[in-house]
N, C-alpha and C positions, 0 to 999 in steps of 0.2 A: 471782474478782471478790473484792477483798481486805478481810480484817477488820480490819483495821490503823487504830489511832483518830487523825482527823488531828492533826493536830498545831497549834502555838498559834506563833504569829511572837514570842515573847517580846519585843522590842523594839516592837511594834507595841501592846500591852499593857503595856509601861512605860510610853510616850508615853499614853497610854486615860487609867493610875492617875493620872503627876504632871496631866497638863488638868484634872481633873477631879477630886483634892487640895487644888492648888493655887494654879489658874486659876477653875474654871464650875463647879462643886461641881452649882450646882444647873441644869446644861446636863442633866444625866444624872437629875435628883430627889433628888439628899443634899443633907442637909442637914450642917455639922460641929457639933460642941461645939465649945462658950466655948477648948478647949484643941486645936479641929483635927482631933480624931480623928476616925469613926465604925464602926462595927461592923464587922467583918467581913464576916457575911454581906448585912449594908445593902451594902456597895460592891461586893457578889457579884452579890445580885441586878439589880443597875441597873445593872451590865457588862452581863448578859445580857440585860435588857430592851431596853439599846441594840441587841446582834445586831452583827453585820456577823463575828464569829469561826467558825470550822470546825468546833466544835463547845462547848457548855455549858461552861462555864468552868470552874473548880475553885478549891477554899483552895489543895491544890497546884498550879497554879499562878500564887495569886497569890504565895503563897510561892518557890516558883522568880524569883521576878522579884524578891524582896526580897533572893535571898539571891547 
């Protein structure tokens, strides 16, 4: 049995983030501030609640997409 941590498909994560932040934030249960921002912890929790990831997303995963 392998002890490797499952990898995240960053293209899929990027698309999920774009859809949530640009088009349908209410669909994942977040509310954007008037300036269009959201706390990183709120976005992360919402994406993890939606599921479909091979492991729990982390702040590092979000930062990898952003870079």
